[in-house]
All heavy atoms as an XYZ file, in Angstrom:
919
protein
N      47.500     58.924     32.051
C      47.395     57.612     32.656
C      46.977     57.668     34.119
O      46.356     56.748     34.600
C      48.726     56.858     32.549
C      48.991     56.300     31.187
S      47.812     55.011     30.846
C      48.539     54.261     29.469
N      47.312     58.736     34.842
C      46.957     58.789     36.249
C      45.497     59.179     36.459
O      45.053     59.261     37.570
C      47.883     59.736     37.033
C      48.149     61.028     36.299
O      47.846     61.145     35.126
N      48.734     61.972     36.992
N      44.727     59.415     35.402
C      43.305     59.682     35.518
C      42.465     58.452     35.192
O      41.303     58.576     34.860
C      42.899     60.840     34.606
C      43.423     62.159     35.097
O      43.721     62.306     36.277
N      43.553     63.117     34.204
N      43.028     57.254     35.286
C      42.290     56.034     34.980
C      41.319     55.660     36.085
O      40.426     54.858     35.887
C      43.255     54.875     34.751
C      44.074     55.018     33.492
C      45.015     53.851     33.306
O      44.723     52.758     33.821
O      46.051     54.036     32.654
N      41.491     56.228     37.271
C      40.655     55.920     38.413
C      40.155     57.196     39.063
O      40.803     58.225     39.015
C      41.440     55.129     39.462
C      41.799     53.733     39.025
C      42.995     53.478     38.377
C      40.939     52.672     39.257
C      43.336     52.199     37.966
C      41.264     51.393     38.850
C      42.461     51.164     38.214
O      42.779     49.903     37.813
N      38.981     57.106     39.674
C      38.468     58.176     40.529
C      38.074     57.527     41.850
O      37.845     56.323     41.914
C      37.250     58.908     39.919
C      37.619     59.627     38.646
C      36.096     57.964     39.684
N      37.996     58.317     42.887
C      37.536     57.807     44.169
C      36.030     57.980     44.274
O      35.470     58.965     43.790
C      38.239     58.528     45.322
C      39.673     58.109     45.462
C      40.705     58.913     44.999
C      40.002     56.894     46.035
C      42.024     58.523     45.109
C      41.324     56.485     46.155
C      42.329     57.306     45.686
O      43.627     56.911     45.797
N      35.379     57.036     44.921
C      33.940     57.082     45.129
C      33.571     58.394     45.810
O      34.240     58.833     46.739
C      33.503     55.892     45.986
S      31.745     55.897     46.378
N      32.506     59.018     45.346
C      32.047     60.281     45.901
C      31.094     60.107     47.081
O      30.594     61.076     47.631
C      31.356     61.111     44.815
C      32.304     61.726     43.851
N      33.134     60.987     43.045
C      32.556     63.019     43.562
C      33.852     61.801     42.295
N      33.521     63.040     42.587
N      30.805     58.874     47.464
C      29.901     58.617     48.589
C      30.420     59.233     49.878
O      31.594     59.093     50.207
N      29.539     59.905     50.609
C      29.955     60.616     51.821
C      30.326     59.674     52.963
O      31.047     60.071     53.870
C      28.833     61.564     52.299
O      27.637     60.800     52.470
C      28.592     62.667     51.290
N      29.864     58.440     52.919
C      30.152     57.467     53.986
C      30.987     56.285     53.488
O      31.187     55.329     54.233
C      28.832     56.944     54.577
C      27.929     58.028     55.137
C      28.519     58.686     56.373
O      29.028     57.959     57.241
O      28.487     59.930     56.452
N      31.477     56.326     52.271
C      32.203     55.200     51.680
C      33.402     54.780     52.537
O      33.651     53.600     52.727
C      32.662     55.542     50.266
S      33.362     54.148     49.365
N      34.122     55.740     53.065
C      35.326     55.450     53.844
C      35.024     54.925     55.250
O      35.944     54.598     56.005
C      36.195     56.708     53.952
C      35.549     57.813     54.713
N      34.501     58.534     54.190
C      35.776     58.296     55.944
C      34.125     59.442     55.073
N      34.880     59.313     56.150
N      33.740     54.811     55.603
C      33.364     54.329     56.935
C      32.775     52.922     56.914
O      32.511     52.352     57.968
C      32.350     55.279     57.561
C      32.909     56.659     57.818
C      31.851     57.561     58.431
C      32.414     58.949     58.663
N      31.393     59.854     59.225
N      32.564     52.367     55.725
C      31.944     51.044     55.627
C      32.961     49.947     55.940
O      34.062     49.947     55.419
C      31.332     50.872     54.241
C      30.208     51.861     54.033
C      29.473     51.633     52.762
C      28.376     52.661     52.657
N      28.368     53.359     51.414
N      32.568     49.027     56.775
C      33.471     47.978     57.255
C      33.505     46.797     56.295
O      32.819     45.805     56.486
C      33.027     47.504     58.632
C      33.106     48.573     59.670
N      33.020     48.312     61.014
C      33.284     49.914     59.578
C      33.130     49.430     61.694
N      33.278     50.425     60.838
N      34.317     46.915     55.243
C      34.506     45.810     54.308
C      36.003     45.573     54.112
O      36.811     46.495     54.247
C      33.864     46.113     52.933
O      34.469     47.268     52.372
C      32.359     46.327     53.055
N      36.366     44.349     53.793
C      37.771     43.958     53.636
C      38.489     44.759     52.560
O      39.664     45.082     52.693
C      37.859     42.466     53.296
C      37.391     41.549     54.402
C      38.401     41.466     55.532
O      39.596     41.481     55.292
N      37.911     41.396     56.750
N      37.794     45.078     51.469
C      38.463     45.752     50.348
C      38.738     47.239     50.613
O      39.397     47.889     49.821
C      37.672     45.579     49.057
C      36.255     46.106     49.139
O      35.759     46.335     50.254
O      35.644     46.285     48.076
N      38.284     47.761     51.736
C      38.561     49.158     52.073
C      39.728     49.291     53.066
O      40.189     50.389     53.331
C      37.312     49.812     52.673
C      36.226     50.087     51.650
C      35.015     50.738     52.326
N      34.030     51.193     51.363
C      33.046     50.451     50.884
N      32.938     49.196     51.245
N      32.202     50.954     50.014
N      40.183     48.187     53.628
C      41.260     48.227     54.632
C      42.594     48.493     53.950
O      42.972     47.813     53.002
C      41.329     46.908     55.429
C      40.023     46.691     56.193
C      42.524     46.917     56.373
C      39.932     45.338     56.874
N      43.309     49.503     54.432
C      44.627     49.853     53.907
C      45.559     50.139     55.077
O      45.129     50.448     56.163
C      44.558     51.105     53.012
C      43.715     50.942     51.763
C      44.414     50.010     50.767
N      43.701     49.891     49.527
C      42.784     48.969     49.276
N      42.438     48.111     50.183
N      42.201     48.918     48.088
N      46.867     50.103     54.816
C      47.862     50.449     55.817
C      48.593     49.242     56.372
O      48.297     48.099     56.053
N      49.566     49.529     57.220
C      50.370     48.480     57.845
C      49.891     48.250     59.265
O      49.173     49.068     59.848
C      51.872     48.870     57.845
C      52.398     48.937     56.423
C      52.088     50.178     58.558
N      50.300     47.134     59.838
C      49.889     46.768     61.191
C      50.154     47.933     62.149
O      51.234     48.510     62.167
C      50.665     45.528     61.636
C      50.172     44.937     62.913
C      50.902     43.649     63.211
C      50.349     43.012     64.469
N      51.010     41.760     64.760
N      49.144     48.286     62.910
C      49.277     49.385     63.854
C      48.739     50.708     63.348
O      48.432     51.593     64.132
N      48.630     50.864     62.032
C      48.066     52.114     61.499
C      47.175     51.810     60.286
O      47.397     52.301     59.189
C      49.166     53.106     61.124
O      49.952     52.600     60.068
N      46.176     50.984     60.504
C      45.224     50.619     59.451
C      44.150     51.695     59.320
O      43.809     52.376     60.279
C      44.545     49.288     59.788
C      45.492     48.116     59.918
C      45.616     47.443     58.607
C      46.437     46.165     58.790
N      46.848     45.632     57.536
N      43.622     51.837     58.118
C      42.529     52.772     57.854
C      41.511     52.122     56.931
O      41.821     51.170     56.228
C      43.038     54.085     57.195
C      43.951     54.855     58.120
C      43.702     53.807     55.861
N      40.295     52.659     56.953
C      39.286     52.322     55.958
C      39.340     53.430     54.917
O      39.255     54.609     55.252
C      37.887     52.257     56.581
C      37.618     51.072     57.483
C      36.264     51.234     58.171
C      37.653     49.773     56.700
N      39.520     53.073     53.655
C      39.699     54.065     52.602
C      38.544     53.984     51.607
O      38.021     52.923     51.304
C      41.006     53.813     51.865
C      41.288     54.858     50.779
C      42.616     54.670     50.128
N      43.677     54.984     51.093
C      44.957     54.649     50.917
N      45.323     53.995     49.838
N      45.844     54.969     51.815
N      38.193     55.129     51.054
C      37.195     55.220     49.987
C      37.626     54.321     48.828
O      38.803     54.257     48.488
C      37.097     56.679     49.499
O      36.676     57.481     50.591
C      36.129     56.821     48.359
N      36.641     53.645     48.214
C      36.955     52.758     47.087
C      37.397     53.546     45.862
O      36.948     54.652     45.608
C      35.733     51.924     46.711
C      35.515     50.730     47.577
C      34.439     49.870     46.953
C      34.316     48.558     47.680
N      33.387     47.666     47.004
N      38.291     52.930     45.095
C      38.771     53.481     43.841
C      37.963     52.837     42.718
O      37.718     51.640     42.709
C      40.251     53.093     43.690
C      41.066     54.024     42.849
C      42.467     53.460     42.701
C      43.484     54.393     43.281
N      44.847     53.988     42.933
N      37.533     53.662     41.755
C      36.690     53.179     40.663
C      37.406     53.408     39.344
O      37.857     54.514     39.056
C      35.345     53.927     40.646
C      34.657     53.815     41.999
C      34.454     53.414     39.538
C      33.551     54.804     42.193
N      37.518     52.353     38.549
C      38.150     52.471     37.232
C      37.215     53.211     36.287
O      36.038     52.923     36.199
C      38.473     51.096     36.666
C      39.236     51.145     35.356
C      39.822     49.792     35.028
C      40.558     49.771     33.728
N      41.655     50.685     33.594
N      37.754     54.190     35.588
C      36.961     54.959     34.633
C      36.667     54.090     33.426
O      37.552     53.458     32.862
C      37.703     56.245     34.206
C      37.803     57.195     35.386
C      36.993     56.912     33.040
C      38.596     58.445     35.104
N      35.415     54.061     33.027
C      34.977     53.285     31.874
C      34.311     54.253     30.906
O      33.283     54.835     31.215
C      33.996     52.200     32.331
C      33.553     51.327     31.197
O      33.708     51.660     30.034
N      32.986     50.191     31.539
N      34.868     54.432     29.757
C      34.331     55.387     28.779
C      33.191     54.823     27.942
O      32.668     55.509     27.076
C      35.453     55.876     27.864
C      36.453     56.712     28.624
O      36.089     57.479     29.508
N      37.724     56.557     28.305
N      32.798     53.567     28.187
C      31.719     52.977     27.399
C      30.344     53.422     27.870
O      29.374     53.315     27.159
C      31.810     51.451     27.422
C      33.054     50.954     26.736
C      34.058     50.336     27.448
C      33.223     51.131     25.369
C      35.213     49.894     26.824
C      34.377     50.695     24.727
C      35.353     50.074     25.465
O      36.489     49.650     24.845
N      30.240     53.888     29.091
C      28.965     54.381     29.586
C      29.224     55.561     30.498
O      30.285     55.723     31.062
C      28.177     53.296     30.322
C      28.914     52.699     31.502
C      28.769     53.243     32.770
C      29.746     51.596     31.361
C      29.441     52.717     33.858
C      30.427     51.064     32.436
C      30.258     51.622     33.682
O      30.927     51.105     34.753
N      28.253     56.427     30.615
C      28.387     57.607     31.457
C      27.186     57.647     32.390
O      26.141     58.165     32.049
C      28.445     58.876     30.600
C      28.713     60.097     31.447
O      29.179     59.988     32.576
N      28.384     61.254     30.920
N      27.338     57.033     33.537
C      26.260     57.058     34.514
C      26.839     57.125     35.920
O      28.049     57.313     36.096
C      25.324     55.849     34.338
C      26.019     54.530     34.578
O      27.022     54.441     35.264
N      25.465     53.471     34.021
N      26.017     56.945     36.911
C      26.438     57.141     38.295
C      27.566     56.205     38.725
O      28.349     56.565     39.585
C      25.259     56.978     39.233
C      24.679     55.584     39.261
S      23.371     55.471     40.435
C      23.994     54.182     41.462
N      27.664     55.027     38.132
C      28.687     54.086     38.575
C      30.096     54.466     38.127
O      31.049     53.789     38.431
C      28.325     52.657     38.161
C      27.114     52.174     38.929
C      25.910     51.954     38.309
C      27.187     51.984     40.309
C      24.799     51.533     39.022
C      26.086     51.565     41.029
C      24.894     51.339     40.384
O      23.801     50.934     41.103
N      30.237     55.582     37.418
C      31.571     56.102     37.150
C      32.074     56.928     38.327
O      33.250     57.265     38.387
C      31.576     56.946     35.887
C      31.502     56.103     34.646
C      31.964     56.841     33.421
O      31.504     56.547     32.350
N      32.862     57.777     33.538
N      31.183     57.268     39.245
C      31.546     58.132     40.367
C      31.205     57.540     41.734
O      31.643     58.059     42.756
C      30.836     59.482     40.223
C      31.088     60.097     38.882
C      30.148     60.010     37.866
C      32.302     60.721     38.602
C      30.394     60.542     36.616
C      32.557     61.251     37.357
C      31.601     61.168     36.368
O      31.857     61.688     35.133
N      30.433     56.460     41.753
C      30.009     55.834     43.002
C      30.216     54.327     42.914
O      29.940     53.725     41.884
C      28.531     56.133     43.280
C      28.250     57.605     43.381
C      27.804     58.314     42.279
C      28.450     58.285     44.562
C      27.554     59.673     42.351
C      28.210     59.644     44.653
C      27.766     60.338     43.551
N      30.675     53.730     44.007
C      30.952     52.293     43.985
C      29.700     51.450     44.201
O      29.704     50.255     43.935
C      32.007     51.943     45.035
S      31.480     52.204     46.738
N      28.609     52.069     44.665
C      27.387     51.316     44.919
C      26.181     52.254     44.929
O      26.326     53.472     45.008
C      27.469     50.603     46.268
O      27.475     51.558     47.323
N      25.012     51.669     44.899
C      23.772     52.443     44.999
C      23.710     53.159     46.346
O      23.264     54.294     46.439
C      22.562     51.512     44.846
C      21.220     52.205     44.956
C      20.881     53.021     43.741
O      21.092     52.565     42.629
N      20.354     54.215     43.935
N      24.179     52.496     47.400
C      24.161     53.100     48.738
C      25.031     54.358     48.793
O      24.632     55.373     49.357
C      24.617     52.090     49.780
C      24.568     52.646     51.175
C      24.896     51.597     52.194
N      24.990     52.201     53.508
C      25.430     51.584     54.572
N      25.816     50.331     54.486
N      25.481     52.195     55.721
N      26.222     54.313     48.202
C      27.093     55.499     48.181
C      26.444     56.623     47.372
O      26.509     57.789     47.751
C      28.472     55.154     47.630
S      29.553     54.415     48.882
N      25.796     56.276     46.268
C      25.078     57.272     45.469
C      23.969     57.925     46.291
O      23.820     59.144     46.313
C      24.504     56.614     44.216
C      23.587     57.502     43.429
C      24.083     58.462     42.562
C      22.204     57.376     43.547
C      23.242     59.291     41.841
C      21.355     58.199     42.838
C      21.876     59.146     41.985
O      21.026     59.956     41.279
N      23.190     57.092     47.006
C      22.100     57.613     47.829
C      22.625     58.498     48.961
O      22.037     59.539     49.259
C      21.267     56.471     48.406
C      20.439     55.758     47.342
O      20.265     56.312     46.242
O      19.979     54.635     47.623
N      23.726     58.080     49.606
C      24.326     58.902     50.667
C      24.699     60.281     50.134
O      24.414     61.308     50.757
C      25.581     58.234     51.245
C      25.277     57.001     52.080
O      24.103     56.800     52.464
O      26.223     56.232     52.348
N      25.342     60.312     48.967
C      25.763     61.573     48.353
C      24.548     62.420     47.983
O      24.493     63.623     48.270
C      26.601     61.286     47.104
C      27.046     62.525     46.386
C      28.193     63.192     46.766
C      26.315     63.030     45.322
C      28.614     64.336     46.108
C      26.721     64.173     44.659
C      27.871     64.826     45.056
N      23.557     61.805     47.336
C      22.369     62.544     46.905
C      21.617     63.111     48.100
O      21.191     64.267     48.077
C      21.457     61.645     46.070
N      21.469     62.334     49.158
C      20.761     62.815     50.346
C      21.514     63.943     51.034
O      20.897     64.876     51.547
C      20.510     61.666     51.322
C      19.459     60.704     50.815
O      18.546     61.089     50.097
N      19.587     59.449     51.168
N      22.828     63.891     51.041
C      23.626     64.942     51.672
C      23.666     66.218     50.843
O      23.883     67.299     51.381
C      25.049     64.440     51.921
N      23.447     66.117     49.530
C      23.618     67.263     48.628
C      22.375     67.590     47.813
O      22.479     68.236     46.767
C      24.788     66.996     47.682
C      26.083     66.841     48.437
O      26.617     67.810     48.960
N      26.581     65.617     48.519
N      21.204     67.174     48.265
C      19.999     67.305     47.449
C      19.693     68.749     47.059
O      19.293     69.011     45.926
C      18.776     66.641     48.136
C      17.595     66.581     47.174
C      18.413     67.328     49.429
C      17.815     65.717     45.971
N      19.906     69.713     47.939
C      19.589     71.105     47.609
C      20.476     71.623     46.479
O      19.999     72.309     45.571
C      19.716     72.002     48.844
C      18.693     71.690     49.917
C      17.256     71.769     49.429
O      16.884     72.681     48.694
N      16.439     70.806     49.815
N      21.763     71.278     46.501
C      22.671     71.711     45.431
C      22.352     71.000     44.115
O      22.461     71.593     43.039
C      24.132     71.453     45.824
C      24.614     72.301     46.971
C      24.388     71.631     48.328
O      23.542     70.760     48.492
N      25.151     72.059     49.311
N      21.959     69.739     44.203
C      21.617     68.976     42.999
C      20.380     69.583     42.334
O      20.365     69.822     41.125
C      21.387     67.487     43.335
C      22.695     66.839     43.804
C      20.798     66.741     42.137
C      22.527     65.478     44.440
N      19.364     69.875     43.105
C      18.133     70.462     42.569
C      18.396     71.853     42.009
O      17.790     72.269     41.019
C      17.031     70.500     43.645
C      16.654     69.081     44.066
C      15.805     71.269     43.170
C      16.167     68.187     42.950
N      19.327     72.594     42.620
C      19.634     73.951     42.146
C      20.234     73.947     40.740
O      20.124     74.940     40.020
C      20.596     74.635     43.122
N      20.828     72.845     40.315
C      21.406     72.748     38.976
C      20.320     72.860     37.907
O      20.493     73.541     36.900
C      22.188     71.421     38.805
C      23.405     71.422     39.727
C      22.594     71.210     37.356
C      24.067     70.069     39.857
N      19.212     72.185     38.115
C      18.112     72.207     37.144
C      16.780     72.194     37.889
O      16.108     71.162     37.965
C      18.210     71.008     36.210
N      16.393     73.328     38.455
C      15.140     73.350     39.218
C      13.927     73.119     38.315
O      13.932     73.519     37.152
C      15.108     74.759     39.814
C      16.028     75.563     38.983
C      17.043     74.624     38.417
N      12.938     72.448     38.842
C      11.713     72.192     38.088
C      10.650     73.149     38.604
O      10.250     73.080     39.753
C      11.279     70.748     38.295
C       9.932     70.471     37.717
C       9.775     69.238     36.875
N      10.868     68.893     36.037
C      11.368     67.660     35.959
N      10.871     66.700     36.686
N      12.372     67.400     35.146
N      10.212     74.068     37.742
C       9.221     75.065     38.134
C       7.842     74.770     37.560
O       6.878     75.403     37.942
C       9.663     76.469     37.683
O       9.857     76.449     36.272
C      10.967     76.861     38.358
N       7.773     73.822     36.641
C       6.500     73.424     36.047
C       6.431     71.906     35.951
O       7.445     71.245     35.814
C       6.356     74.006     34.641
C       6.297     75.513     34.599
C       6.162     76.033     33.172
O       5.976     75.222     32.250
O       6.268     77.246     33.003
N       5.213     71.392     36.019
C       5.020     69.950     35.884
C       5.305     69.522     34.450
O       5.037     70.260     33.503
C       3.594     69.570     36.252
N       5.862     68.334     34.283
C       6.043     67.757     32.954
C       4.781     66.976     32.601
O       4.128     66.410     33.480
C       7.256     66.831     32.940
C       8.594     67.460     33.302
C       9.683     66.407     33.285
C       8.932     68.584     32.345
N       4.444     66.938     31.330
C       3.262     66.200     30.885
C       3.585     65.422     29.617
O       4.357     65.890     28.784
C       2.099     67.152     30.603
C       1.596     67.848     31.839
C       0.432     68.776     31.550
O       0.184     69.092     30.361
O      -0.231     69.185     32.515
N       2.982     64.256     29.489
C       3.107     63.434     28.299
C       1.712     63.224     27.729
O       0.836     62.703     28.430
C       3.730     62.064     28.634
O       4.999     62.264     29.219
C       3.851     61.190     27.402
N       1.448     63.638     26.491
C       0.136     63.401     25.884
C      -0.111     61.896     25.748
O       0.783     61.139     25.370
C       0.249     64.048     24.504
C       1.397     64.984     24.608
C       2.330     64.390     25.620
N      -1.309     61.481     26.120
C      -1.651     60.051     26.068
C      -3.028     59.850     25.462
O      -3.842     60.771     25.397
C      -1.621     59.400     27.472
C      -2.628     60.088     28.406
C      -0.226     59.403     28.043
C      -2.843     59.381     29.719
N      -3.262     58.637     25.038
C      -4.584     58.200     24.601
C      -5.000     57.090     25.555
O      -4.238     56.147     25.792
C      -4.527     57.671     23.167
C      -5.837     57.159     22.653
C      -5.684     56.622     21.239
C      -6.997     56.037     20.757
N      -6.832     55.432     19.427
N      -6.181     57.222     26.155
C      -6.678     56.224     27.087
C      -7.813     55.468     26.424
O      -8.775     56.066     25.941
C      -7.182     56.887     28.397
C      -7.736     55.837     29.345
C      -6.073     57.677     29.064
N      -7.686     54.130     26.379
C      -8.760     53.301     25.828
C      -9.188     52.303     26.896
O      -8.359     51.769     27.638
C      -8.308     52.544     24.563
O      -7.139     51.782     24.874
C      -7.993     53.488     23.429
N     -10.485     52.116     26.960
C     -11.039     51.149     27.909
C     -11.808     50.099     27.109
O     -12.556     50.435     26.195
C     -11.944     51.845     28.911
C     -11.182     52.732     29.854
C     -12.116     53.407     30.861
N     -11.364     54.122     31.869
C     -10.864     55.341     31.713
N     -11.021     55.968     30.572
N     -10.200     55.932     32.681
N     -11.588     48.845     27.501
C     -12.226     47.751     26.773
C     -12.776     46.744     27.774
O     -12.091     46.367     28.724
C     -11.191     47.078     25.866
C     -11.719     45.942     25.055
C     -10.619     45.292     24.210
O      -9.490     45.799     24.194
O     -10.914     44.268     23.587
N     -14.005     46.320     27.561
C     -14.615     45.307     28.413
C     -14.064     43.947     27.995
O     -14.098     43.584     26.821
C     -16.131     45.333     28.269
C     -16.860     44.563     29.319
C     -18.353     44.822     29.208
C     -19.068     44.143     30.357
N     -20.506     44.408     30.324
N     -13.525     43.213     28.959
C     -12.850     41.949     28.671
C     -13.474     40.844     29.513
O     -13.807     41.048     30.682
C     -11.340     42.052     28.995
C     -10.632     40.740     28.728
C     -10.701     43.177     28.217
N     -13.624     39.670     28.909
C     -14.107     38.504     29.641
C     -12.914     37.720     30.161
O     -11.953     37.474     29.450
C     -14.956     37.599     28.716
O     -16.017     38.376     28.184
C     -15.506     36.408     29.451
N     -12.985     37.325     31.412
C     -11.900     36.582     32.042
C     -11.678     35.253     31.332
O     -12.640     34.561     30.973
C     -12.228     36.338     33.517
O     -11.303     35.444     34.085
N     -10.418     34.878     31.143
C     -10.103     33.592     30.507
C     -10.390     32.441     31.450
O     -10.680     31.331     31.020
C      -8.630     33.556     30.105
C      -8.298     34.543     29.020
C      -6.902     34.389     28.504
N      -5.918     34.227     29.563
C      -4.621     34.169     29.381
N      -4.139     34.261     28.159
N      -3.791     34.027     30.388
N     -10.296     32.686     32.744
C     -10.462     31.611     33.717
C     -11.902     31.457     34.177
O     -12.314     30.392     34.588
C      -9.565     31.857     34.929
C      -8.127     31.773     34.555
C      -7.377     30.645     34.432
C      -7.273     32.851     34.206
N      -6.111     30.948     34.023
C      -6.008     32.306     33.881
C      -7.433     34.224     34.115
C      -4.936     33.088     33.496
C      -6.363     34.994     33.740
C      -5.127     34.423     33.427
N     -12.682     32.558     34.113
C     -14.075     32.496     34.529
C     -14.913     33.255     33.504
O     -15.013     34.480     33.561
C     -14.228     33.120     35.924
C     -15.643     33.062     36.429
O     -16.551     32.621     35.735
N     -15.848     33.524     37.653
N     -15.534     32.568     32.573
C     -16.304     33.215     31.501
C     -17.453     34.083     32.013
O     -17.953     34.937     31.292
C     -16.835     32.040     30.666
C     -15.974     30.886     31.028
C     -15.490     31.115     32.422
N     -17.886     33.868     33.256
C     -18.980     34.672     33.819
C     -18.484     36.004     34.355
O     -19.293     36.861     34.722
C     -19.681     33.902     34.949
C     -20.339     32.628     34.445
O     -20.769     32.609     33.267
O     -20.416     31.659     35.221
N     -17.177     36.181     34.409
C     -16.599     37.409     34.979
C     -16.049     38.307     33.866
O     -15.290     37.868     33.030
C     -15.481     37.055     35.966
C     -14.799     38.243     36.551
N     -15.417     39.056     37.462
C     -13.577     38.773     36.337
C     -14.584     40.027     37.794
N     -13.457     39.873     37.123
N     -16.475     39.571     33.889
C     -15.924     40.551     32.946
C     -15.332     41.707     33.741
O     -15.719     41.964     34.884
C     -17.002     41.098     31.983
O     -18.020     41.713     32.746
C     -17.582     40.002     31.119
N     -14.389     42.385     33.119
C     -13.755     43.538     33.755
C     -13.360     44.532     32.667
O     -13.360     44.202     31.488
C     -12.540     43.133     34.597
C     -11.458     42.432     33.816
C     -10.385     43.144     33.303
C     -11.487     41.054     33.608
C      -9.383     42.509     32.580
C     -10.494     40.407     32.890
C      -9.445     41.146     32.385
O      -8.458     40.523     31.672
N     -13.035     45.747     33.085
C     -12.632     46.785     32.140
C     -11.115     46.887     32.161
O     -10.507     47.059     33.219
C     -13.269     48.146     32.496
C     -12.751     49.232     31.568
C     -14.782     48.052     32.425
N     -10.511     46.733     31.003
C      -9.060     46.850     30.871
C      -8.738     48.226     30.296
O      -9.275     48.612     29.259
C      -8.528     45.753     29.958
C      -7.027     45.691     29.891
C      -6.576     44.499     29.074
O      -6.391     43.422     29.670
O      -6.413     44.649     27.847
N      -7.880     48.967     30.992
C      -7.489     50.306     30.563
C      -6.102     50.250     29.950
O      -5.186     49.685     30.544
C      -7.489     51.281     31.757
O      -8.787     51.267     32.353
C      -7.147     52.687     31.317
N      -5.947     50.849     28.769
C      -4.662     50.910     28.088
C      -4.274     52.369     27.905
O      -5.079     53.168     27.421
C      -4.734     50.216     26.715
O      -5.203     48.885     26.900
C      -3.373     50.186     26.034
N      -3.060     52.702     28.308
C      -2.532     54.054     28.152
C      -1.431     54.007     27.106
O      -0.481     53.241     27.227
C      -1.986     54.592     29.488
C      -3.109     54.661     30.514
C      -1.319     55.950     29.288
C      -2.643     55.008     31.911
N      -1.564     54.849     26.067
C      -0.614     54.879     24.974
C      -0.129     56.311     24.753
O      -0.959     57.211     24.595
C      -1.266     54.375     23.671
O      -1.925     53.142     23.929
C      -0.246     54.203     22.572
N       1.197     56.542     24.748
C       1.676     57.890     24.411
C       1.279     58.245     22.983
O       1.192     57.373     22.116
C       3.199     57.772     24.524
C       3.445     56.552     25.326
C       2.287     55.636     25.075
N       1.013     59.530     22.737
C       0.639     59.955     21.396
C       1.216     61.343     21.130
O       1.817     61.949     21.992
C      -0.877     59.969     21.228
S      -1.702     61.108     22.347
N       1.001     61.852     19.901
C       1.494     63.180     19.579
C       0.619     64.235     20.253
O      -0.459     63.947     20.755
C       1.595     63.404     18.086
C       0.255     63.324     17.389
O      -0.774     63.606     18.043
O       0.223     62.987     16.193
N       1.062     65.438     20.256
C       0.381     66.520     20.947
C      -0.662     67.209     20.066
O      -1.434     68.021     20.539
C       1.406     67.539     21.430
C       0.984     68.213     22.707
O      -0.049     67.894     23.281
N       1.779     69.150     23.156
N      -0.698     66.886     18.789
C      -1.536     67.620     17.849
C      -3.035     67.294     18.050
O      -3.847     68.171     18.247
C      -1.119     67.321     16.386
C       0.312     67.835     16.196
C      -2.067     67.960     15.402
C       0.948     67.387     14.889
N      -3.359     65.997     18.012
C      -4.786     65.654     18.123
C      -5.074     64.701     19.284
O      -6.113     64.114     19.350
C      -5.279     65.048     16.813
C      -4.497     63.798     16.440
O      -3.757     63.243     17.252
N      -4.658     63.361     15.219
N      -4.115     64.534     20.184
C      -4.252     63.694     21.370
C      -4.632     62.260     21.004
O      -5.335     61.588     21.735
C      -5.256     64.292     22.357
C      -5.005     63.790     23.767
O      -3.916     63.341     24.086
N      -6.017     63.867     24.612
N      -4.175     61.808     19.833
C      -4.355     60.423     19.437
C      -5.723     60.072     18.905
O      -6.019     58.930     18.649
N      -6.596     61.040     18.757
C      -7.968     60.753     18.285
C      -7.990     60.397     16.830
O      -7.241     60.829     16.036
C      -8.862     61.962     18.525
O      -8.863     62.268     19.889
């Protein structure tokens, strides 16, 4: 039961001046990191960060360690089929343009 909450991992969360972070009694108040209720219905960044800003603060402070977890040594590629079609404008029948459509396809024949 005591694992129902986690504290925000944002590096600056405890420094943000908002009412919901104020804790303590008169004379010894503090700004405290937000507590986040664990939700088992989804597993994403909002289980560990109270906001996009806290996530960005953490990622920017720890980018080298994050990249070291799964370094990318090669470019990723998605096979596509590119089709171009000459189209007449609906608003000006005298105007035509080329519309390009990109469609993912299998790797075997590149969609041909």
